C-alpha positions as MATLAB code, in Angstrom:
seq = 'XXXXXXXXXXXXXXXXXXXXXXXXXXXXXXXXXXXXXXXXXXXXXXXXXXXXXXXXXXXXXXX';
ca = [
      -0.267    0.470   -0.371;
       1.608    3.160   -1.255;
       1.172    6.021    1.833;
      -0.476    8.855   -0.719;
      -3.383    9.019   -3.130;
      -3.505    6.850   -6.461;
      -5.330    6.878   -9.214;
      -6.170    3.991  -12.254;
      -7.092    5.096  -15.013;
      -8.317    3.250  -17.465;
     -10.219    3.650  -21.280;
     -13.819    2.886  -21.339;
     -13.731    0.086  -23.939;
     -10.717   -2.854  -23.807;
      -8.261   -2.346  -26.107;
      -8.762   -5.732  -27.336;
     -10.708   -9.399  -26.345;
      -7.505  -10.083  -24.595;
      -5.171   -7.295  -24.354;
      -6.127   -3.601  -21.905;
      -3.438   -0.924  -20.501;
      -3.954    0.585  -17.176;
      -2.025    3.949  -16.039;
      -1.703    4.901  -12.600;
      -1.051    8.462  -11.230;
       0.252    9.998   -8.365;
      -2.217   12.359   -6.989;
      -0.279   14.168   -4.303;
       2.937   14.543   -6.228;
       1.151   15.092   -9.724;
       3.141   12.899  -11.300;
       2.848    9.656  -13.556;
       3.665    6.392  -11.750;
       3.271    3.646  -14.815;
       1.542    1.217  -16.692;
       0.466   -2.000  -16.805;
      -0.643   -4.423  -19.777;
      -3.249   -7.528  -18.479;
      -3.543  -10.271  -20.738;
      -6.251  -12.103  -21.131;
      -6.549  -15.945  -21.154;
      -6.603  -16.348  -24.854;
      -3.296  -14.089  -24.933;
      -0.839  -16.313  -26.811;
       1.818  -14.359  -27.952;
       3.426  -10.205  -27.824;
       2.394  -10.088  -31.925;
      -1.021   -9.513  -30.446;
      -0.336   -6.249  -29.430;
      -1.104   -3.793  -31.960;
       2.391   -2.894  -33.466;
       0.861    0.950  -34.114;
      -0.293    0.976  -30.505;
       1.981    4.500  -29.153;
       2.349    5.625  -25.719;
       0.282    8.576  -27.397;
      -2.780    6.400  -28.166;
      -2.283    4.833  -25.008;
      -2.512    8.317  -23.608;
      -5.474    9.289  -25.819;
      -7.977    6.188  -24.446;
      -6.789    6.841  -21.337;
      -8.552   10.603  -21.272;
];
């Protein structure tokens, strides 16, 4: 448990059936903590992540 508030950010819809991303923000320090990826049971390969997905795309999804 972190000693300060953290907000989890995610898109309104998953990126795919077996892949989604989440972002985490430190509210007190107003800083970006990082991201996490969720892989479903049918996820077989990193090749299933869209190659064209960029950090900017992820930021747009999180808005």
